[in-house]
C-alpha positions, 0 to 999 in steps of 0.5 A, a space after each residue: 721200317 715196321 721190321 726195324 720197329 719190331 727188331 730187339 722189341 718183344 711184341 708178342 704175348 700169350 693167352 692160354 697157350 695160345 701166342 698173339 704176334 702182338 699186342 693190337 687186335 681188330 674189334 668184333 663188328 667192325 672188321 667184318 669176318 675178316 676176309 673183307 680188308 684182305 686187299 687193303 690191309 697185310 692181316 699177317 701184321 695183326 695180333 689177331 681177328 676178332 670175327 663179327 657176331 655169330 649166332 646159330 641162325 643168320 640175323 638181318 639185324 635191325 631195319 635202317 637207319 642204323 648208323 649215325 656220325 656223332 662228335 668224335 664218333 658214330 652210333 650204331 644199332 646194327 643189331 648184331 646182323 650176321 650170316 649165321 654159324 653155319 654159313 660163316 664156316 662154309 664161306 668165310 672159315 677157309 679163308 680164314 684158316 689160311 691166314 698167318 694170324 690167330 682167329 677170334 670168334 665172336 658169339 651172339 645169342 639170345 639163349 645160353 642154349 644158342 652160346 652153347 651150340 654155336 660154340 660146340 660147332 666151332 669147336 669142331 673146326 680147324 682154325 679158330 683160336 678162341 672165343 670172343 662172348 657177346 652178352 653186352 650188345 645194347 642195341 638188340 631186343 632179346 639177349 644182348 643188353 639184358 644178359 650184360 646187366 645181369 651178373 648171375 646170367 653173364 656168370 651162368 653163360 660162362 660157367 656153360 661155355 667154360 665146360 665146352 672148350 679149353 681154349 681161351 674164352 673171353 667175355 665182352 663186358 658192357 660198360 652200361 652198369 654201375 659198377 663193371 668190376 662186379 661182373 668182370 670177378 662174375 666171369 673170372 669165377 666162372 672161369 673166363 680167361 680174358 675180358 674185353 672192356 668195353 662194349 659200346 655205351 648207350 647213346 641217341 641222336 635225334 634230327 630237329 628238323 623232322 624232331 625223330 630220331 635218327 636211328 630207327 631204334 631211337 637209341 643205340 652203341 655209341 663208339 668212337 675217340 669220344 668215349 676213350 676216357 670212359 673206356 680207360 676208366 672202366 679197363 682201370 676198375 676191372 685191372 683193379 679187381 680181376 686177375 685175368 687180362 684185360 682186352 682194352 676196347 674203345 676210342 683207341 685211334 693211334 699207338 698213344 691211345 693204345 699205350 694208354 689202355 696198357 699203362 691202365 691195365 689192359 694186357 692187349 687192345 681191339 681197334 674198332 670204330 677207326 677201322 672205318 677211317 682208315 683199314 690198316 689203322 691196327 697194323 700202323 698203331 702196332 709197328 708205332 707201338 713197337 717203335 715207342 717201347 724201343 725208343 724208350 728202351 723197353 725190351 717187352 711191351 708187356 712191361 707197360 701193362 698196368 704200369 701207370 703211376 697212380 700215386 703220381 698223379 693222384 698227387 698232381 691231381 690233389 695240387 690242383 685242387 
């Protein structure tokens, strides 16, 4: 059935010479390093896998409790826990190199130099198609959100990394700023090939019995279906401000959600929190998107990118006022 849906519909897209099978990816931090889900889903049917964040040295992350379920989503305060880039290369990359899909390495760091060191080491390895740079994690004490809420620092990181690679360089932006488009323009100016919009929103939860915060860090990152309207608006804002492609992220749970992101201006989407509900959700969404385009006589899914009829929607809104 999946192959029938794909027939006659162009699902692939190209970013800086790298060809991806389709426009549906798994988001960093929600799919491990990719190898954990190999027995649960056909990874070759993904557009690509964004790895869990990689730092120079292993990180233990924040103490528990660091995940809390919320209405329509979840709060996390993992703190970028990871095995470190050296262990990733030794333990994870050999498996990923055998997959028939593209691997995007997500990099997190506490300094510009650490970002550069991790990327340079990964550049020496086979099997890495590109890099997503996490400058926007809201639950680490150093780096993370401090970088992501300073447009000049975000630009500096981008410029430094741009000199080190010709592979796709994608900057993951935080929504926890006044104008996310300002940051998108800054990284576009410094040579970023694309942006990921958006990372999690800052949120918190309190246990009314103990009167204590449910997360050990008090606040954490809110994700899941509850954030989708915010994410859509952020994608739309960025799409009006830059020419580079956008990876839309935030609360995508079905093909309809993903298509909304494309219509708002995203070139591709990343599926995050819903991977915890169904590890195969990304493949199902990719199939259903192809089915939607075939049903509507659209030969290339790319024709949906930025195709929202904003003028008509605005006139409808006006009629309600």
